[in-house]
C-alpha positions as CSV (number, residue, x, y, z in Angstrom):
1,X,0.0,0.0,0.0
2,X,3.0,2.3,0.6
3,X,4.4,1.8,-2.9
4,X,4.3,4.8,-5.1
5,X,3.9,2.7,-8.2
6,X,2.0,-0.5,-8.9
7,X,3.1,-3.6,-10.7
8,X,1.3,-3.9,-14.0
9,X,1.1,-7.4,-15.5
10,X,2.0,-7.8,-19.1
11,X,1.2,-11.5,-19.5
12,X,-1.7,-12.9,-17.6
13,X,-0.3,-16.5,-18.0
14,X,3.3,-15.8,-16.9
15,X,3.1,-18.7,-14.4
16,X,2.2,-21.1,-17.2
17,X,5.0,-20.3,-19.7
18,X,8.4,-18.7,-19.7
19,X,8.8,-15.1,-20.8
20,X,12.4,-14.0,-20.9
21,X,13.1,-10.3,-21.5
22,X,15.5,-9.7,-24.4
23,X,15.5,-5.9,-24.6
24,X,13.4,-3.0,-25.6
25,X,13.4,0.1,-27.8
26,X,11.1,2.7,-26.2
27,X,7.7,1.1,-25.5
28,X,8.4,-2.0,-27.7
29,X,9.6,-4.9,-25.7
30,X,11.1,-8.1,-27.0
31,X,10.5,-11.4,-25.2
32,X,11.7,-15.0,-25.7
33,X,8.8,-17.4,-24.8
34,X,7.8,-21.0,-25.0
35,X,4.1,-20.2,-24.9
36,X,2.6,-22.5,-27.5
37,X,6.1,-22.9,-28.8
38,X,8.2,-25.6,-27.1
39,X,11.3,-24.7,-29.1
40,X,10.7,-21.0,-28.2
41,X,9.8,-18.0,-30.3
42,X,10.3,-14.3,-30.1
43,X,7.4,-11.9,-29.5
44,X,7.0,-8.2,-29.1
45,X,4.8,-6.3,-26.7
46,X,4.0,-2.6,-27.2
47,X,3.4,-1.2,-23.7
48,X,2.3,2.1,-22.6
49,X,1.5,2.4,-18.9
50,X,-0.6,5.4,-17.7
51,X,-2.1,6.3,-14.4
52,X,-5.1,8.3,-13.3
53,X,-5.9,9.7,-9.9
54,X,-9.1,8.5,-8.3
55,X,-10.6,9.7,-5.1
56,X,-8.4,9.6,-2.0
57,X,-9.8,6.3,-0.6
58,X,-9.3,4.4,-3.9
59,X,-5.9,5.8,-4.7
60,X,-4.3,5.5,-8.2
61,X,-5.7,3.4,-11.0
62,X,-3.3,2.0,-13.5
63,X,-4.2,1.0,-17.1
64,X,-1.9,-0.2,-19.9
65,X,-2.0,-1.2,-23.5
66,X,-0.1,-4.4,-24.5
67,X,-0.3,-5.3,-28.1
68,X,1.5,-8.7,-28.4
69,X,2.6,-10.1,-31.7
70,X,5.0,-12.7,-33.0
71,X,8.3,-11.3,-34.1
72,X,10.0,-14.6,-35.0
73,X,8.1,-17.9,-35.3
74,X,9.2,-21.1,-33.5
75,X,11.7,-23.2,-35.5
76,X,10.2,-26.6,-36.2
77,X,13.4,-28.4,-35.2
78,X,16.0,-26.1,-33.6
79,X,15.7,-24.8,-30.1
80,X,16.6,-21.2,-29.2
81,X,19.6,-20.9,-27.0
82,X,19.5,-17.1,-26.4
83,X,18.8,-13.8,-28.1
84,X,20.3,-10.3,-27.6
85,X,20.1,-6.9,-29.2
86,X,23.2,-5.2,-30.6
87,X,23.8,-2.1,-32.8
88,X,20.4,-0.9,-31.7
89,X,18.5,-2.5,-34.7
90,X,20.1,-6.0,-34.9
91,X,19.3,-9.2,-33.1
92,X,21.9,-11.9,-32.2
93,X,20.1,-15.2,-31.9
94,X,21.6,-18.6,-31.1
95,X,20.0,-21.9,-31.8
96,X,20.7,-25.5,-30.8
97,X,20.9,-27.3,-34.1
98,X,21.9,-31.0,-34.3
99,X,23.5,-30.8,-30.8
100,X,25.6,-27.7,-31.5
101,X,25.0,-24.0,-31.1
102,X,24.7,-21.8,-34.1
103,X,24.8,-18.0,-34.3
104,X,23.0,-15.7,-36.7
105,X,22.1,-12.0,-37.0
106,X,18.7,-10.7,-37.9
107,X,17.1,-7.3,-38.5
108,X,15.2,-6.0,-35.5
109,X,12.9,-4.2,-37.8
110,X,11.8,-7.1,-40.0
111,X,13.3,-10.3,-38.4
112,X,15.0,-10.9,-41.8
113,X,18.2,-13.0,-41.7
114,X,21.2,-10.8,-42.3
115,X,24.0,-13.4,-41.9
116,X,25.0,-16.6,-40.2
117,X,28.3,-16.7,-38.3
118,X,30.2,-19.9,-39.1
119,X,31.8,-21.5,-36.0
120,X,33.3,-24.8,-35.0
121,X,30.8,-27.2,-33.5
122,X,30.4,-26.5,-29.8
123,X,28.5,-24.9,-27.0
124,X,28.1,-21.1,-26.8
125,X,27.8,-19.3,-23.5
126,X,28.6,-16.0,-21.9
127,X,27.1,-13.7,-24.6
128,X,27.8,-10.1,-23.5
129,X,27.8,-6.5,-24.7
130,X,27.8,-3.2,-22.9
131,X,24.3,-2.2,-24.0
132,X,22.0,-2.6,-27.0
133,X,23.6,0.3,-28.8
134,X,27.1,-1.2,-28.9
135,X,28.5,-2.5,-32.2
136,X,30.6,-5.2,-30.5
137,X,29.8,-8.3,-28.5
138,X,31.6,-11.3,-27.0
139,X,30.9,-15.0,-26.3
140,X,32.6,-18.2,-25.4
141,X,32.6,-21.4,-27.3
142,X,33.8,-24.8,-26.0
143,X,33.7,-28.3,-27.2
144,X,35.2,-31.8,-26.7
145,X,38.7,-30.7,-27.7
146,X,38.7,-27.0,-26.5
147,X,38.2,-25.8,-23.0
148,X,37.1,-22.5,-24.3
149,X,37.6,-19.9,-27.1
150,X,36.5,-16.3,-26.5
151,X,35.3,-14.5,-29.6
152,X,35.1,-10.7,-30.2
153,X,32.6,-9.7,-32.8
154,X,32.1,-6.3,-34.4
155,X,29.1,-5.0,-36.4
156,X,29.6,-2.8,-39.4
157,X,26.3,-2.4,-41.3
158,X,25.3,-5.8,-42.4
159,X,28.9,-7.2,-42.1
160,X,29.8,-9.1,-38.9
161,X,33.4,-9.8,-38.1
162,X,34.2,-12.4,-35.4
163,X,37.8,-13.0,-34.3
164,X,39.4,-15.2,-31.6
165,X,40.2,-13.0,-28.6
166,X,41.6,-15.7,-26.4
167,X,42.1,-19.4,-26.7
168,X,42.3,-21.3,-23.4
169,X,45.2,-23.7,-23.4
170,X,45.9,-26.9,-21.4
171,X,49.6,-27.1,-20.2
172,X,51.5,-30.1,-21.7
173,X,48.6,-31.1,-23.9
174,X,48.5,-30.5,-27.7
175,X,44.8,-30.0,-28.3
176,X,45.5,-29.7,-32.1
177,X,46.3,-33.4,-32.1
178,X,42.6,-34.3,-31.5
179,X,39.6,-34.2,-33.7
180,X,35.8,-34.7,-33.3
181,X,33.3,-35.9,-35.8
182,X,29.5,-36.3,-35.6
183,X,27.7,-39.3,-36.9
184,X,24.0,-40.3,-37.0
185,X,22.7,-43.9,-36.5
186,X,19.2,-45.2,-36.7
187,X,17.0,-46.1,-33.7
188,X,14.4,-48.8,-33.8
189,X,11.7,-46.5,-35.3
190,X,14.2,-45.1,-37.9
191,X,14.8,-41.9,-36.1
192,X,18.5,-40.8,-36.6
193,X,20.3,-40.4,-33.3
194,X,23.4,-38.1,-33.2
195,X,26.7,-39.2,-31.6
196,X,30.0,-37.3,-31.3
197,X,33.3,-39.3,-31.6
198,X,36.6,-37.7,-30.4
199,X,40.0,-39.3,-31.2
200,X,43.5,-38.4,-32.1
201,X,43.9,-37.3,-35.7
202,X,46.4,-40.1,-36.5
203,X,44.3,-42.9,-35.0
204,X,42.3,-45.0,-37.4
205,X,39.8,-46.7,-35.2
206,X,38.2,-50.2,-35.6
207,X,36.3,-52.7,-33.5
208,X,39.4,-53.3,-31.3
209,X,40.0,-49.7,-30.5
210,X,39.5,-48.8,-26.8
211,X,36.3,-46.8,-26.4
212,X,34.8,-44.7,-23.6
213,X,31.0,-44.4,-24.3
214,X,28.6,-41.9,-22.7
215,X,24.9,-41.9,-23.4
216,X,22.3,-40.0,-21.4
217,X,18.8,-38.9,-22.0
218,X,16.6,-37.4,-19.3
219,X,14.9,-34.4,-17.8
220,X,14.8,-32.6,-21.1
221,X,18.4,-31.6,-20.6
222,X,20.6,-31.6,-23.7
223,X,24.1,-33.0,-23.5
224,X,26.1,-30.6,-25.6
225,X,29.8,-30.6,-26.5
226,X,31.9,-29.9,-23.5
227,X,35.5,-30.2,-22.5
228,X,36.8,-32.9,-20.2
229,X,40.5,-33.3,-19.5
230,X,40.0,-36.9,-18.2
231,X,38.2,-38.0,-21.3
232,X,41.0,-36.6,-23.5
233,X,43.6,-38.3,-21.3
234,X,41.9,-41.6,-22.0
235,X,41.9,-40.9,-25.7
236,X,45.6,-39.8,-25.6
237,X,46.9,-42.5,-23.3
238,X,45.1,-45.5,-24.9
239,X,44.9,-44.3,-28.5
240,X,41.2,-44.7,-28.0
241,X,38.0,-42.8,-28.7
242,X,35.4,-41.0,-26.6
243,X,31.8,-41.3,-27.8
244,X,28.9,-39.2,-26.6
245,X,25.5,-40.3,-27.8
246,X,22.5,-38.0,-27.6
247,X,19.7,-40.5,-27.0
248,X,16.1,-39.4,-26.6
249,X,15.0,-38.0,-23.2
250,X,17.3,-35.0,-23.4
251,X,16.4,-31.6,-24.8
252,X,18.6,-31.8,-27.9
253,X,15.6,-31.3,-30.2
254,X,13.1,-29.9,-27.8
255,X,10.1,-31.4,-26.0
256,X,9.4,-34.0,-28.7
257,X,12.9,-35.5,-28.2
258,X,12.2,-35.6,-24.5
259,X,8.8,-37.2,-24.9
260,X,10.3,-39.9,-27.1
261,X,12.2,-41.2,-24.1
262,X,9.0,-42.7,-22.7
263,X,9.0,-45.3,-25.5
264,X,12.6,-45.5,-26.9
265,X,15.2,-44.6,-24.3
266,X,15.8,-48.1,-23.0
267,X,16.0,-49.4,-26.6
268,X,18.5,-46.7,-27.6
269,X,20.7,-47.5,-24.6
270,X,21.0,-51.1,-26.0
271,X,21.4,-49.8,-29.5
272,X,24.4,-47.5,-28.8
273,X,26.2,-50.3,-27.0
274,X,25.7,-52.5,-30.1
275,X,26.2,-49.9,-32.8
276,X,29.5,-48.5,-31.6
277,X,31.6,-51.5,-32.7
278,X,29.9,-51.4,-36.1
279,X,30.7,-47.8,-36.8
280,X,34.2,-48.4,-35.7
């Protein structure tokens, strides 16, 4: 009662879906939401909050106008990782596509794709910029053979230039000696299941090659490329391979991939154990 301003709800169903604030230009606000979009979509809300003084006993009455519209539709396959505004009129958006993060730039006026930034396969985190008007931004990418690469990107019109700012190194380990490839193998219903295989570049693997296999699918959590020194030590010491299978139950392809675990996850655990010697 002692507050000088009142909280005005924008979305009446905010407890039933996620609404993540991305940024705003004046009264136009951009949100990332999974409302009727399990893979997430971007929406805009045009908000103007005004107040009018009533009698002394009733206090102040607040009213607002919130015109909500879809800015960027949900992708049928890829899941949004994050979105952020740069250079005032441009949108940086990252998707999870085939168990790797991608990065693209779109117009904040039309949602039209400006460019895609080509990156090694990996997991993007730590996106940052000083404010939405800045023409530069940073992010970190890591994968099975890199503990982290920090990129510095600059925006010049419709041209985006991304350069490595810092590469994290591991003492006494030559990370350039390793390589990672991604394969897809069929499940019982024909669905193609992704799997990453990491090895030394000079190793030609076969059915007798030592292998460390990891497969997990649960709680709608994706298992993305990440660095593990102990896994690389196994690969290096035994001239072996490290395999990471993205079986259903995780969130690699959104809710549908998670829901598939109710029928196929136990089958796919058996399949990855049997399929690995065949692909080797």
